[in-house]
N, C-alpha and C positions, 0 to 999 in steps of 0.2 A: 648558432646564428642562422636565421632564415635568410635565404637569398632575396635580394631586392628584385624587382620585376621591370627594371628599366628597359630590358631587351624588348618587351612587348609594347612599350611605348614607342620604341624605334620602329617596330614592324607596323604599328598603327599609322605612324607618319608615312611609311612606304605605301600602305593601303590607300591613304588619301591622295598621295602623289600620283599613284597609278589611276585612281578614279578621275582626277583632274586631267591627267594625260589623255585618257580615252574620251572624256567629255569634250576636249578640244579637237579630237579626231572626228568624233561622231557628229558634231554640230553641223558640219557641211552636209552630211547624209540626210539629216532631218530637214534641213532647209533647201536641199537640192531640188525637190519638185517645184518650189516657188522660184528659185534662182534660175533653173533651166527654162522655165516658162518666160521669165523676164528677158533672158538673153537669147531665147530661141535655140537652145541646144538640143541636139538629138541624143539618142542613147549612147552612141559612140563617144560624143563629146563629154557626156556625163561620166562615162567610165574613165576617160582620160584625166579629167579634173580630179576624180576621186583617187586616182593612182599617183597624182603628183607628189603628195606627201611621202608616199612610200618609196619613191625614186631616191630622194636624198637620204631618207631614213635608212633604207636598206643598204645603200652603197657605203654609208658611214659605219655600219656595224662591225666590219672586220678591223679597221684601225681603232675604233673607239674603245674597244676592250683593253688593249694595251695602254692606251692613254689613261683610262680610269685606274688601272692597276698602279700607274706611276703617280698620278695626281691625287688620288684618294676620292672618296665618295662625297664628302661634305662640300668641297669646292665645286666638284662636278655638278652636283644638284643645283647649286646656286646659279651658275651661269646658264645651265640648261633651262631651268624653269623661267628665268627672266626672258631668255630668247624666245621660247615657245609661246609664252603668254603675250609678249609684244607682237609676235607674228599673227597670233589669233586675232588680237584686237585690230591689227592693221588690215586684216581681210575685209573689214567693214568699209574700207576706202576703195576696194576694187571696183572698177567700172568696165572691165573687159575680161575675156578668157585669159589673156596673157598675164595680166596683173594678178588675177586670182591664182593662177598657176604658180607665179613667182612666190607669193606669200605662203602657199602650201608647201613649196620647196623649203622655205626658211623654217616653217613649222617642223618639218622633218629633221632638219639639222638640230634644232633645239631639243627635240624629243629623242634623238638617237641614243643618248647615254642612259635613258631611263631604266630599262630592264636589266642591262648588264650591271649598272650601278646598284640597283635594288638587290640583285642576286649576290653581288659581292658584299653588300652591307649585311644581308641575312647570314651569309657564311661567316662573317666576322662576329656576329652577335648571338647566333642561335646554336645550341648544341646539335650535333649531327642527328640525334634521334628525334629532334623536334623540327627539323628543317622543312619537312613536308608540310606540317601544319603552318609554319611561318610563310613559306612561299605560296601555299594555297590561299592564305589570308590576303597577302598583298596582291596576288594574281586575281582574286575576286574583284579587285578594283577595275579590271578590264571590262567586265560586264556591268559593274555598278556605274561606271562612267557613262556607258552607253544607255543604261537604264535611266539615269538621271537626265541625260540629254534628250531622250525621246519626248517626255512631256514638257520639260523646261523649255527647250528650243521651240517646240510646237506652239506653246503658249506665247512666247516672246515674238515669234515670227507672225503669228496671227494678230497679236495686239499692236506690235510696234514695228514690224518689218524685219527682214532677214539680217540686215546690217547690225541692228542692235543686239542680236543673239551672239554675234562674235565678240562684241565689246564686253558683254556680261560674262561670258565664259572665260574670256582672257583675264579679266580682273580677278577671278577666283584663284588663279595661280599665285598672285601676289599675296593673297591672304595666307596660303599655305607656306609661302617663303618666310613670313614673319615667324611662324611656329618653328620652322626648321632652324632659323638663325638663333632663336631664343633657347630651344630645348636640345638641339643635337650637338653632341661632342663625341669624338672618337672614344671607343670603350675604355682604353687604358688611361685616358685623360679625363674621364667623366667621374666627378666626385660623388655622384648619386649611385654609382655601382659599388656595392660592398664586396668584400673578399669572397663571401659565399656565392654570390652570383658569378664572379669571375671564375671560381672553381667549377661551378656547374657548367658554364659555357665551354670551358676548356677540357672538361671530362670527355674522353672519347675522341678528342681531336688528335690530329697527327702528332706523333712524338717529336717535339722540337729538337731532340738530340739525334734524330735520324736525318742524315743529310740527303737531300734530293736535288739533283741537278735540274736547273730550269730548262724546260723543253723549248727549243726554238719555235718561234711562232709558226713558221711555215710547216714544221714537222707535225704540229697539232692537226693540221689539215690533211695529213696523210693517214690518220687513224680511222679505223672502221667505226669506232664509237662516235667520233666527231661527225662522220657522215650519217650515222644513224640518227643523231640529234637533228642535224640540218635537214635531212630528207623528210623525217617524220614531222618536223615542225613546219616544213614547207607545206605539206598537205593540211596540217592543222590550221595554220594561219590563212591559207587560201580560203578555207571554208569560213573562218571567222570574219574575213573581210568581205565575203559575199553578204554575210549578215549585216556587218557594220555599214557598208556602203550602199547596199541595195534593198535591204528589208523595208525601209520606209516607202521607197518607190514601188516595190512589189505589192505592198498592202494597198497603196493608193491606186496603182494602175491595174494590177491583175485581180485584186480583191475588192476594188471600188470603194475603199474606205476614205473618209475625209482626213485631212491632215491632223486635226485635233483627235479624231477617233484613233488614228494610227499612233499618235503620241501616247495615248493612254493604254490601248490594248497591245501595241507593239512592244511595250516594255516587258511583257511576260517572258519571252525567251532570254532576255538579258538578266532579269531578276533571278530566274531559276539558274541561269548560267553562273551567276555570282555565287550562289549557294553551292552549286556542284563543283566550282573551282576550289572552294575551301574544303569540301568533302574529298575531292581528289587528293589534296595534300595530306589530309588527316588519314585517310584509308591507305594511301601509299606508305606512310610511316608505319601503320599497323601491319600491313601485309608483308613489308620487307623484314619485319622481325620474325615472321614465320617462314618466309621463303625468300631466298636471296634474289629471286627474280620478281618479287612482289611489286617493286616500283615500276618496272617496265610493263608488267601485266596491267597495272592501273592505267598507264599511258595508252596501251593498245586497246583495252576494253572500252575506254571512253570514246576512242575514235570509231569503234564498231557501232556505237549508238548514234554516231553522226550520220549513218546511212538513213536515218529517219527523215532526212531532208527529201528523199525521193518520193515517198508516199504523200508528202505535203502537197505536191503539185497535182496529185491524182484525185484528191477529195474535192467535193463540190462546195462545201461551206467554208467561209473564212475561219470559223471557230475551230473546225477540225484541222485546217491548215496550220493554225497557230499551235495546236496541240503537238503536231508532228515537228514543227519548227522548234518548239520549246524542248522537245526530247533531244533533237539533234544538237542544238546549241548547248544543252546541259551536258551531253556526252563529250562534246569538243572541249568544253571548259573543265570537265572532270580530268581529261587528259592533260590539259594545260596546267592545272594545279599540281599535278605530279611531275611535269616535265622540268620545271625550273629547279626543283630540289635535286633532280638527277644530274644537272649541270655541275653543281658543287661537289658531287661525288666523283664524277668523271675527270674533273679538272685537276691538274697537278697543283700542288700547294703554291699559293700566291698568284695563280693564273686563272682564278674563277671567272673574273670579268672577261678575260680573253676567250675562254670556251663559251661563256654565255653569249658573247657578242657574235661568235660563229654560228651558234644555234639561231640567234635572232636574225642574222643575215640570211640563212637558209629560209627561215620562216617568212621574212619580209620580201624575199623574191617572190614567194607564193602570194603574199599580200599585195604586191605591186601588180601582178598579172591578173588577180581575181577581178577587180573592177573593170579592167580593160576587156578581158575575155567575156565577162558577163555582159557588158554593154554591147560588144560585137555580136554575141549570140542572140541577144534580144533584138538587135537591129536587123540581123539577117533572117530571123524567123518571124518577122512581122509583129514584134512586140511580145512574143511568148517567152516566159521564164523557164519553161520546162527543161530544155536542154542544159541551161546553165545550172539548174539545181541538181539534175541527174549527174552532171560532171562532178559536182561537189560530193555527192554520195559515193561515187567511184573513188575519188581521192581519199575519202575517209577510210576505205578498205586498204588502199595502198599504204597510207600512213601507219595503220595498225601493223601491217606486215614489216615495214621498215623498222619500227620500234622493236618488234618481237625478235627479228632475226639479226639486227645489226648492233643492238645495245648489249653491253656486257652485264653480268650480274652485279648487284650492288655490293659495295665494300661492307664488311662487318667491322665491329669495334675491335675484333681480334686481329684483323688484317687490313688496317686502313692506310698503311703507307702505300703510296702509288709510285711504281717505277715506270719507266718509259715504255716498256714492252707490255705492261698489263692490259692496256686498252687498245693495243695496235691491231 
């Protein structure tokens, strides 16, 4: 009997959920040059409004993981996407800094479960040896959402105004919800999964006869491996959000491109980033078969390529700037594609969402400060992006070091049971 392939349909749903997730995050960044001009915001105000989403999103990461582990992913995704889609649409009604800030906070609450829930879903559905491919695939949605947002929002803003862009992007989430409600069922209750696929998924999984005591939530935070994930992801997401929140403004203000031109050419770093996120997951799976440190090597090497953000500010033409920015974003996303599969290996059984939420918390602390620090540095240097981008390059090096020295070797199929001291 050949195994069915329902698991890849589930991962495809996660890919589109992640794409929509980042489409709703990035729409503000693309529209921001127009919004800030209408409301007369300086760079500091623009940085603050860009970080609003990440304040609520980041703060909820620590508690949300345990909540998902108890509630399950199907129900979590339902309420999550309804809330974040409504918040995105409501942004169209904003008529002041305070109201727009409030709706971005609500967006963060709605999107908070997205990545921990996706990681838990992948660990439930995908064999351990294929998890890098799976997480790389749905992680590619991070940049695909931004890639779609760049031209789509630019066209809508130019033709219909910035408010319509939030209505359109918000509605897309409800389209995805229909597919989730119709097609998704938990694996053991899904009649489309045959016995061969169940056996394939469970092959190499933790031995259910091996007892493992649940690790107290606070104790997870005392582990060196947890801090390796959090600190490395802090650096990674900081750089990601410099791109997500400031790339359109950088191309318009520093490289003197029109909004429409930015929408079409500025998509390149995100398109290549989506490809390299998938490659990061695929190669991490291959490398870890040859070397037990292969997965963390992939995470560290990707961040090293993020240093390309520094020469981007030194070149004279916008074309070469985009080349270096594309290399940097591709490296960051290569690391990102490998990072989420590492979570499911480091986490104790049944606590994947908890560890994933801790990693996401660390990352989104970086994501929260990225727009604020970038706006502050631009404001204090007379509109220059140089110091902000150089800081991103420095953090890329630090993130690689955190991953290399703080993360443990990957588990192998011969020794996959995880005890409390293994990653401490």
